[in-house]
N, C-alpha and C positions, 0 to 999 in steps of 0.2 A: 448383756446383763445376766448374770448367773442366777439360777433358781436356788432359793434358800427356803428353809422352813420358816424363818422369820427374817425380816429385814435386818441386815448387819448394821447395828446402830453406831458402830465405830467408823463405818465408812459412809453412812448416810449423813446428809447435812440437813440443817433446819430448812434451807431453801427447797431441798428435795421433798421434805414433808409437806411444805406449803404447796408445792406444785402438785403433789399427789392429792391433797385435799381439794385443790381447785379443779382438777380433772374429774374427781368423783362428784363434787358439788354441781358441776355442769350437767352431769347425767341426772341428778336429782332435781335439777331445775327444768330440764327439757321434758322429761317424762310426765310430770304432773301437768305441764302446759298442754301437751298433746292430748292428755286424758280429758281435762276440763274443756278444752277448746272443741273437741269432737262433738260434744253434746249440743253446741250452738249450731252445728252444721246439719243436724238431723232433719229438720223440716225441709231444707233446700235439697238435700240428697234424696229424700222421699219423692219430692216433686219432679226432680230432674231425671231420676232413674226409674220413676213410676213403680215404686215398691210400696208395700203395705206398711202400716205403722209398726207392727210387731217385727217385721223383717228388718226395717230400717234401724230400729233401736239396737239391733245386733251389731251395728257399726261400733257402738260403745261397748256392748256386752262382750263381744268376741275378744276384744283387746284385754279386758279384765280377766275373762275366763282363762285365756291362754297364759297370761303372765302369772296369775296366781297358781295355776295348776303346775307350772314348771319351775316355780321358785325353789322348792326343795331340791329338785333334780339339778338345777343350775348350781346351787350351793354345794352339793355333793361332788359334782364334776370339778368345781373350783378347788376343793380340797385335794382332789386326786391329780388333776393335770395342771393346776395353776390358776389362781384367782384373776390375775391380770389377763391371762389368755381367755378366760370365760367372759371377762368384761369387754375385751376387744371384739370377740366373736359376737357377743350380744349387741354391741354398738353397730357392727357391720350389718347384722340381720335387721336391726331396727331401721337402719338407713334404707335398705332394700325395700322393706315393707312400706315405709313412708312414700318412697317414689312410686311403688306399684299402686298404692291407694290413690295417688294424685292422677294417675293415668287410667284408672279402672273404667272400662266401658260399660260394665253391668254391675248390678248389686252383688251378684255372686262373686265376681272378681274382687270387688271392693272388700267383701267380708273375708275372702281368702287373704288379701293383703293385710287386713287388720289382725288376722291370726299370726301371720309372719311378724308383724310389728310387736305383738304381744310376746312372742317367743324371744325376740331381741330384748324387750324390756325386762324379761325375767333374768337374762344374763347380766344386764346392766345393774339391776337392783341388787341381786344376790352377790354379784362380784364386787360391786361398789361397797356394800356394807362390810364384806369380808376384808377388803383392802384396807378400809379405815381401821377395823379392829386389829389387823396385823401391823399397822403402821404406828398407831398411837396407843399409849397406855395411861392409866391413872386419870388425873384431871384433864389432860390433853384429849383423851378419848371422849370424855364427857362433853367437852367443848365442841369437839368435832361432830358428834351426833346431834348436839343442840343446833349446830349450824345446818345440819341436814334437815332438821325439822323446819327451821326458818326459811331455808332456800326452797324447800318443797312447798311451803305456804306461798312464797312469792310466785312460784310456777303456777300454782292453782289460781292465783289472782290474775296473772298476766294472760293465761291461756284463753279464756273467753273473750277478752278484749282484743287480743291479737287476731284470733280466728274470726271474730265478728267483723273486724276491720277488713281483713283479707276477703271474707265472703262478700261483703258489700262492695268492695272496690274491684275485686277480680271475680272469683267464684269459690265454691266450697273446695275445689281441688287444690287451690293454693293453700288452704288451711292444713292440708296433709303434707304437701310437697315441701313447705318451708322448713320442716323439721329434718329433712335430709341433710341440710347444711351442718347443724349442730351434731348430727349423728356422725358425719365424717370427721368433725373436730374431735369427737370422743375416740374414734378409731386411731387418729394420729396421736392425740394426747396420751393415750394409754401406753404408747411405746416408751414414755418417759417415767412410767410408774414402776417401782420395784416389784419383781415377781415373788410370790410366796405360795406355798402349798403345805399340806400336812407333813409332819415329820416322817411318818411311814406312809408309803404309797398305798392308798386304800383301794379295795375292790369295790366297784360301784354296785350297789344293791339295785339291780335293774328290776327285779320282781316287785320290790316295794315301790319303786318309782312308777312303774306301769300301773300298779294297782291304785296308787294315789291319784294319778292323772285320770284314770278311768272313773274313779269315784266322783271326783269333782265335775268332770264333764257330764256324767249321767245326772248328777244332782242339778246342775245348771240347766240341762235340757228339760228336765221335769219342771223346774221353776218357770222357765220361759214359755213352755207349751201349755201349762196348766190352765192359764186364763183363756186361751183360744179354743182348746180342745175339750176342756173340762178336766177336773182333777181326778175323776174316776175313769177317764178314757184309757183304753188298753195301752197306747203308746206311753202315756204319762206314768201309769202304774208300772209299766215295764222299766222305765227309766229310774223310778224310785227304788224298785227292787234291785236293779242293777247297781245303783249307788250303794245301797246297803250291803250287797254282796261284795263289792269291790272294797269298801271300807273294812269289812270283816277279814277279807284276804290280806289287806294291808296290815291290820293289827297282828294277825297270825304270823305273817312274814317278819314283821319288825321284832316280835318277841323272840324269834328263833335265830335271827341272823347275828353275826358278830360285828357287822358293820351296818347298823340300821340307818335309814334315812332320818328317822325320828326315834329317839330314846323315849319310850312311853313312860318311864319313871318320872319324867318332868310333869306329867299330868297328875301325879299324886302329891304334888306340893301345892298347898292351898293358896299361899300368897301368889305363886306364879300363875296359877289358874285364875286368881282374881285379877291379875294384870292383863291376862289374855282376854277375860271378859270385858275389862275396861276398854281394851283396844278394839274389840269387836263392836262395843256400844258406841264408841267415838266414831268409828268408820260408818256404822249404820245410821247414826243420827245426822251425819254430815253429807254423805255421798249421794243419797237419794235426791236431796234438794239440788245439789250441784248438777246432777245428770239430767233432771227432768224439768226444773223450773224455767230454764231458758225457753223451752218450747211453749210453755204457758204464757210467758211474757211476750212472745211474738204473736201468738193467737190463742186466746181472745184479747189479751191486753192491747196488742197492736204496736209493740215496739219493733224496731228493726233489729237485725241480727247484731249489729254493732252496739245498739243501745242496750239490748239484753245482755251482751257481754260486759258492758260497763256496770250494770246492776250486779252482776255476779262477782264483781270485785269485792263487794261488801262483805260476804262471809269469808272471803279468802285473805283480805288484808290483816285481820287479827292473827292469822296463821303465821304471819311473818314475825310478829312481836311476841306473842304469848308463849311460844316454846322456850325462849330465853328467859322470860319472866318466871315461868314455872320452875326452871332449874334454879334460879336465884332464890325463890321462896323456899325451896327444899333446903338449900344450903344455909338459909337463915333459921332453920329449925321448925318450920311449919310441918305438921304431921302429913305424910303422903296420903293417908286414908282420907283426911279432911279435904285436901286439895282435889283428889280425884273425884270424890263425891260431889263437891261443888262444881267441878268442870262438867260432869255428866248431867247434873241437874240443870246447868245453864243450857246445855244442848236440848234437853227436854223442854225447858221453858221457851226457847227460841222456836222450836217446832210448833208448840202449842200456840204461840202468838202469831206465827205465820199462817195458822189456820183461818185467820180473819181476812185473807186475801179475797179479791173479787175482780171482775173484768175491768173495772175502772180504777184499780189501785194505782197509786203513784210510786215511783222509786223511793221517795222520801218516806212513805208509809211503810215500805218494806225494810228500810234501813235498820230499825231497831231489832226486829227478829233475826235478820240475816247476820248482823254483827254479833248478836248474842250467841248464835249457833257457832260462828267462826271463833269467837273468843273461848267458848267452852272446848271446842275441838283443839284449838291451839294450846290451851293450858294443859289438856290431857296429853297431847303429843310431846310436850316438853318434859314430862316426868315418867311416862309409862315405860319406855325402853330401858332407861337407866335403872329404875326401881326393879323391873323384872330381872335385869342382869344381876342386881345385888342379891337376889333370892335364889341363885343357883351357884354352884361351885365353878371354879375356873375350868375344870375338866369338861364342862358342858356349855360353856359360854357361847361357843360358835354355833352349836346346835340350837341353843335358845334364841340366838339372833335370827337364825333361819326360820324358826317357828313363828317368831313375831312377824317377820315379813310375810310369811304364808298366811297367817291369820288376817293381817291387814289387807292383803290383796284378795283373799278368798271372800272375806266379809264384804268388801266393796263390790265384788262381782255378784255375789248372791243378792245383796241388797238392791243393786241396780235391777237385777232380774225380777225380784219379788216386788219392788216398788212399782215397776212398770206393769207387772202382771196384775197387781192389785188395782191399779188405775183402770186397766182394760177390763178386768173381770167385773168390777163394780159398774163401769160404764156400759158393759154389755147387758147387764141386768136392767139398767135404766133405759137403754136404747133398743134392745132386742136384736142387735147386730154386732157381732164381734169385729167384722171388717170396718164398720163405721166407727166403732169404739176405738179401734187401733189408730185410725186417722185422727180422730178428735184428741186422743191422749197425747199424740206426738205433735200437736200444734198445726194440724191441717183441717180446720173446721170448714166444711163446704159452705159456699156462699148461698144465700137464699133466705126465704122467710123463716126457716128453722134455725138460722145461725145463732140468734140470741138464746133460744131454748137450749141448743147444744152447749153454748158457753156456760149457761147456768148449771147444766148437768155436770159439766166438767169441773166447775168450781165446787159444787157439792161433793164430788168425788175426791178432789184434792183435800178438802177439809176433813173428810173421814180418815183418809190415809195419814195426814199429818197428826191428827189427834192420836191415832193408834201408835204412831212412831213416838210421840211424846210420852205416852203412858209406858211403853216398853223401855224407853231410855230412863225414865224415873225409877222404875222397878229395878232395872239393872244397876243404877247408881247406888241404891240401898244395899243390894246384894254384894256389889263390888266393895263397898266401904267395909262391910262386915268381914269379907274374906281377907282383905289385906290388913285389917286392923287386928283381928283375932289371932291369925297365924303368927308363929314366932319369926322374928327377923333373924338375919344372919344364918340361914339354913346352910349347914356344911355340905360339901361335895361328898356324896355317898358312893361315888364310883369313878373309874377312869384313872389311868396312869397320870401322875403329876406332870411328867414330861410331855405327854401328849396333850394334857390340858393346857400347858403353857404354849405349846405350838399352836393349838387351836385358837387360844385367846390372842396370840400375837405378841406375847411379852413374857 
């Protein structure tokens, strides 16, 4: 199959397009499953490998950190050497990481395996989005990305249930190893996808890529270590300074290069920035609950891993339906600003209602708040990407897609780190021990006379964090609504060659 700047639509058939969509959707199903499922395994991993709570939580964080850091790099490589090639390489790397995690003898090896898995995920996510953009145009492209939103929601819903069942039936290792099978299917299926790359072979901006990865890594290190070492501890301050320095270098490099990883002019478009803020708010209001609530449901609530996984279906199920509903509401003429404001306010309300949780809470009592959070996130997911693309010209549509993926992944990684850091930091103040706080926060409350007291302290901490998340989401909803409503729509493309724009957009 020859490499082309765009798929030759005279030679390609509708069945080939459907096959391409199926292969890409499989990737967007599997990756969310492995993400949400990993959080259910955290308590068992900590007990089995005898690791602290803060270290064990890196099983989830390392995956997000690596994937989000390398998303832009993977996208640039795809434009240069072929998007299908990057997709296949990502799938192979993801498979190797999943197998390594299943057989990891120590927590250090397990964390290294999760880094490898995250690297592969970056290739699958960036390559998959680029493949769809190059394959479909017009309404077909909108339907394809709506399907991505729905299938990702399905993956989020199935992940905790599948992993919980595997953990209870076998052990936590099976929860990682099971994903090597779909990973191999992606490697094989990608051979049937048409290859595309940029019209002109681009020089990869390695300096900008390295600076971006270094900045995200330093920021994440500071976020995760701040709660245990203190936010003014020298290592934490050094990481924050390093992140600021790396971001500064990244901006300087991107402003001067002819082939930037990110065209900074996108950040001067108010509506586009508004949709980025909406995306960050949606991810932030949703992912903290997905990552950490399963641990609380197991201890102190007392559910098994499988039961906790079933409860976590509640916020994920609306993610299957609401993306498609959001697209239909837009097509029927409802203002996008109104819809996104309502969606983000629903996420805020769900987090606020969830703050009523307690150790004796029942799954039925959790249903309303969790479904509300999922419905808001699903509605937002169905409209953000399409509306953001409408506010940039064709010459920047590929770069805009890469930035949206980066913001989505980076926000998820940072929120997971900050959510956990906030839990541990507040608990440390209540308990006087960061080590004990880490164990309690990740669902390993020691048995004994103080177990009830520790459960109450954990509950109080959860309530504080959830209220803070609700307030931030509500404020962001108001700001987002103003940004996307006031800025003019139909912003013209102010740069880029039309031919290159067409090649990047895939049509």
